[in-house]
N, C-alpha and C positions, 0 to 999 in steps of 0.2 A: 517397499517405500524407503526413501532416503532419510537418513538420520542427520540432524543438525546439532546434536548434543555437544559435540566437542569442537565445533568450528564456527566461524563467523558466517552469517547468512546474508547474501547480497542478492536481493530479488529484483529482477527486471519486470516491472508491472505493466501489463497491457490488458487490463480487464475493463477499461472504459468502453461504454457502449453509446449512451446518449450523446456524450461530448464528441465522439468520433462522427456519429451520424450528422449532428447539427452544426458542429464547428469545423471539423476537418473536411467532411464531404459536403457540408452546407446543404443538407437535405431538408426540405420543408415537409415531406410526407415520409411514410414508411419506405425503407429502401426497396427497390426493385430486386428481383433475383440476381441481376447482373451487379448491382451496387453491393448487395449483401455478399456476393462472391468476392468482390474486390476487397471489401473490409476483411473478410476471412483470409484472403491471400496475403494481405499486409500483416496480419497477426502472425501468420506462418513465417513471413519474411523476417519479422523482428525476432522470432524464436531462433531462426537459423543464424541471425547475427549474434545472438547470445551463445549459441553452440560454437560459433567461430572463435569466441573469446575464451572458452573454457580451458583449452590447452595451455594458455599463457597466464592463467590466474596464479597468484602466489599460493604457496602451501597454506592450508587453513581457511581458504576462501571458498565457501560453499555457494555455488550459483543456484539461483531460484528463478522460477517463472510464474507470474500471477496472470491468469488468463480466464476469460469467461467461457461458458458452454455455448452461448448463442453464436458467437463468431469464431471462437477459438478451439473448437472440438479437435481439429487436426493436431495443432501443437500440444494440446492437453494429452492426447493419446501418446504422442511421441515422448513428451516429458515424463509421463507416468511409467513408460517402459525404459527410461534412461536413468540408471542409478546415479549418474553424475549430477543430475539436476533435480532440485526440490520443486515440486508442483504445488501451487496454491490456487484455489478457485473461490470466487465470490458467491455468497448466498443471497445478497441483497438485490432487489430490483434497482435498476439504474435510474438516476435522476430524481430520486424522491427526497423530500426534506427529512422525513422520519423513516427509520428502518422498516422495510417491508420485504417479505420473501419474494425472490424472483419467480419462483414456481409455486407459490401459494402453498396449499396443504401437501403438495408432493415434494417439498423442499428436501426432505431427508433422502429420498430416493436419488434425487439429482446430486446431492452433496456427496454421496458415496459411489456414484456410478463410475467415475474415472479413477478411483483409488488415489485421490490427491493426498499429499502429505499434510496440507493445511486447508482448513476452511477459513474464509475471510468474511468479516462483516464490516461494512462502512457505517459509521455513526456520526451524526452531527448533533452536538448538544452544547448547551450553555445554561448555567443556572438562572439566567434571566428569561428563559423561554417558558412557554406554557407548562405549568407543572403537571397537568393531566396528560399532556402529550409525552412529557419526559417519563412519567411513571409507566405509561403504556409501552413506550419504547424499551425501557429497562426490563419490563416483564417479558417481552418477546426475546430480548437478548439473553435473559436468564434461562429461557427455554433452550436456546441454542447452546449456551454454556453447559447446561446439564447434559444435553445430548453429546457434546464433545467429550466431557469427562467420562461419561458412561461407556462410550464407544472407542475411547483412545484416539480421538481426532484432535490434533493440535489446532487451537483456534487463534486466529489473528484478528485483533480488533483495531481497525483504523479509525482514529479519533480526530475529527475536525471540530474546531471550536470557533464558529463564526461569531463575529462581534455583533452585539445588539446596538441599537441606536444609543442606548444609555451608556454602553461601553465606549462608543466612539466620542460621545460628548465629553467624557472625562479626559480625552487626549486631543481635543480640538479636531477630531476627524482624521487624525494621523494614524494610518493603519500600521506603519512601522512601529510607532510608539505603542499601539495596542499589542502588537506581537511581543515587544520587549517588556512592557510594564504591567500588562493586565492578563494576557493569555496564559502565562505560566501558572498563576494562582488559580485561574478558572479550570485549567487542565487538571490540577491536583484535586480540586473539589469534585470535578466530574468523575475522575477515576475512583475516588472514595465513595461517591454516591452510587456508582455502578457496582462496586465491590459489595457494598452493604446490601445490595439487592440481588446478590447471587450471580453477578457477571464476573467470570474468572477466566479471561483468555490466557493462553500460554505466552502470547506475544502482543504487546501494545505497539501499534504503529503510530508514531507521534510526529506532529508537525515540528519543523526545525526550530531550534532555540538559539537565542542571542547570547546567552551566557552559560558557562559551565555550572554555575550555582543553580540556574533553573533546570538544567538537565539532571543534576544530582537530586534535586527535590522531586522531580517527576519520576525518576527511576526509583527513588526510595518509596514513593507512594504506590507504584505498581507492585513493589515487593513488601508492602506493609504486612506486619505480623507474620513474617516468614514465608510469604508467598513466593513460589519459584518463578514468577513471571519475568520476562525480559522485554526490552524495548528495541525497536528499530526506527530509523528516521525515514519519514516519507518525503517525496520530492516536491509536490505542490506546483509543478511546472515552473520552478524557479530557475533563474539564470545559473550557469555553471559556477560563477564566482560566489553567489549566495549559497548554493548547495555545498560547495567545497568548505565554506566557513561552517555551515551547520554540521557537516560530517566531522570536521576537526574538533568542534566543541564536544560532540557527543561521544566520539570514539573512545577517549580515555576513561569515560565515566562507567563505574561499576554498574552492571545491569544492562548496558547497551550491547547489542548483538550484531548490528549491521544496518542495512537500509532496504527500502523498497522504493525505487525510483523508476518512473515511467516516462511521462511525456518529455521531460528534459532530455531524455536519451533518444527518443524516436520520432517525436512530433515533426520537427523540421525535416527529418530524413524522409518520412512518409509523404509530406507535402511535396518535396522535390521529386520523389518517385512518381507521384500522381501527375505532376506537371510534365514528366518525361525528361527532366533535366539531368537525371542520373539513372544508371542502370542498376539491376539487382545487386551485382557484385559490389559496386560502390556503396550502395545503401547498407549492405551487410557489413562492409568494412568500417563505415562510420559508426554504426550501432555498436559493434564490438569495441572499437577504440574508445568511445565515450563511456560505455559501461565499465571497461577495464580501468579507465582513468579515475572514475569515482571509487572503485574498489581500492586502488592504490592510495588515493587520498585518505580513505578511511584507515587503511592498515598502517600507513606512514604516521598517522596521528595517534596511534594506540599508546605510545609511550609518553605522550605529551602531558 
């Protein structure tokens, strides 16, 4: 397995399942075998684009690939066998409001099958949501956290903090103001809530932040009481300019390790590939260039 202890970690994320089926492929029903094969082929294409970028990455930049078992078994096998790439795989069922296991009671067998460096869980939470649902989710996450600690599996927790109607009312429905003025405080509260219930990921995957002060507060929360956790920035399918700003803000902050960006790198490329407007070589070239650009943005900002 690849080690990320002494390097920055830059993950190309392609573990989406429901959003690819419903929004990229515009499927109304379960994919046919041909459609499923096409999705799998495009996941492999994106992985090859990542591999094309590896040789040109700056020293200290550790490439990673986050991919699901359902459609990404082929690149997962290749990444697991490639010491230059860190492999992460999701445990959650796709498209659920609350965390649930993709493979039910068999989740541990699936979590270890490919020998991934990281297991990943996607979590949506907000202190304004139903407390019973929140507590049940935290209990399931604590089970994953204990499994990861006992087995030496580095756990990545991807934290999304959706606004409630009450939150939006405070900012007159302005989602940008919610991100700037409210979400950082909520994120800190959720991190502490989960920690107090036994959820201890190695890496917190955090939504982009508008200020360095917010990034510092959230990083400090993840490392509360001497915890060794680190943070990475998630992409949220944001435009390049927005993502560059989030990376520049986070990179110099103690405790931040890198990023996990997905759709902002490959979504438009795969759309063009499906339409036939570009060939595989051009698709891989664009994926490699965009990914490398984000890596350089982050590393260039480290001394800021």
